[in-house]
C-alpha positions in Angstrom: 23.7 46.4 22.2 27.0 44.7 23.6 26.5 43.2 26.7 29.5 42.0 29.2 29.3 38.4 29.9 32.0 36.5 32.2 32.7 33.1 30.3 33.1 31.5 33.6 29.8 32.6 35.2 27.0 30.2 35.6 24.4 32.6 34.9 25.9 34.3 31.8 26.0 30.9 30.4 22.3 30.3 31.3 21.4 33.9 29.6 23.6 32.7 26.4 21.6 29.3 26.3 24.7 27.1 26.7 23.1 25.5 29.8 19.4 24.6 29.7 16.9 26.5 32.1 12.9 26.9 32.1 12.4 30.1 31.0 9.7 32.3 32.4 10.6 35.6 31.0 13.2 37.4 28.8 13.5 40.8 27.3 16.9 42.7 26.2 17.9 43.5 29.3 17.0 40.6 31.9 16.4 36.9 31.7 14.1 34.8 34.4 14.1 31.2 35.1 12.8 28.8 37.4 15.2 27.9 40.2 16.4 24.1 40.1 16.0 23.5 43.8 13.1 25.6 44.9 12.4 26.7 48.4 8.7 27.8 47.7 6.0 26.7 45.3 7.0 29.4 43.2 10.7 30.2 43.0 11.9 32.1 39.9 15.5 33.7 39.6 15.7 37.2 37.7 19.1 38.1 36.4 20.4 40.8 34.3 21.9 39.9 30.9 25.1 42.3 31.9 27.2 40.6 34.1 27.2 42.2 37.4 29.0 40.7 40.3 26.1 41.5 43.2 24.2 44.4 44.5 27.6 45.7 45.9 28.4 46.5 42.1 25.1 48.3 41.5 26.1 52.0 40.7 24.5 55.1 38.9 25.6 53.7 35.6 23.4 50.4 36.0 20.7 51.5 38.5 18.3 51.8 35.5 18.8 48.3 34.7 18.3 47.2 38.0 15.1 49.2 38.6 13.8 47.8 35.2 14.4 44.6 36.9 12.0 45.2 39.6 9.2 46.0 37.3 9.7 42.6 35.6 9.6 41.2 39.0 6.2 42.8 39.9 4.9 41.4 36.1 6.2 38.0 36.7 4.6 37.8 40.2 1.2 38.9 38.5 1.7 36.6 35.8 2.5 33.7 38.5 -0.9 34.5 40.6 1.3 35.7 43.7 -1.6 37.8 44.7 -1.3 37.0 48.4 2.3 38.3 48.5 5.7 37.4 47.5 9.5 37.7 48.7 12.3 39.0 46.8 15.8 38.3 47.9 19.3 39.1 46.8 22.3 37.4 48.5 25.2 39.6 48.4 28.8 38.0 49.3 29.6 34.6 50.6 28.2 35.4 53.8 25.1 36.2 52.9 25.1 32.8 50.9 25.4 33.8 47.6 26.7 31.2 45.5 27.1 32.6 42.0 28.4 35.8 41.6 26.0 37.1 39.2 23.5 39.8 40.4 20.2 38.0 40.7 17.1 38.2 42.6 15.0 35.3 44.0 11.0 35.4 43.8 9.6 33.3 46.3 5.8 32.8 46.4 2.9 30.5 46.4 2.9 29.7 50.4 3.2 31.6 53.8 6.7 32.7 54.2 8.0 32.5 57.7 8.4 35.5 59.7 12.1 35.3 59.7 14.2 35.8 56.9 15.4 32.7 55.1 
């Protein structure tokens, strides 16, 4: 299977192994790794191996990939022992705080989250 990568994308470089990361999960479609600046005791990023800039570029053609990522998120959360709950966040664009233009989902857990969004 051929996967589109952006040679300038930080997360594409992490998926390819050009930049080291602490891998939590990997399959043929996605890669999950620990955030280097965690905002909770458990803070894991899940990214598609295919370069998709953000949720704004989710289409009928790649929706199954995004659905698969959510099954992976549930598996990772269970494996991490997040039985009391967790938060899943995806920022879209600079106004939302997206700093890497590659679709990614933050899994945050291991503590009681504040009632307001992060």
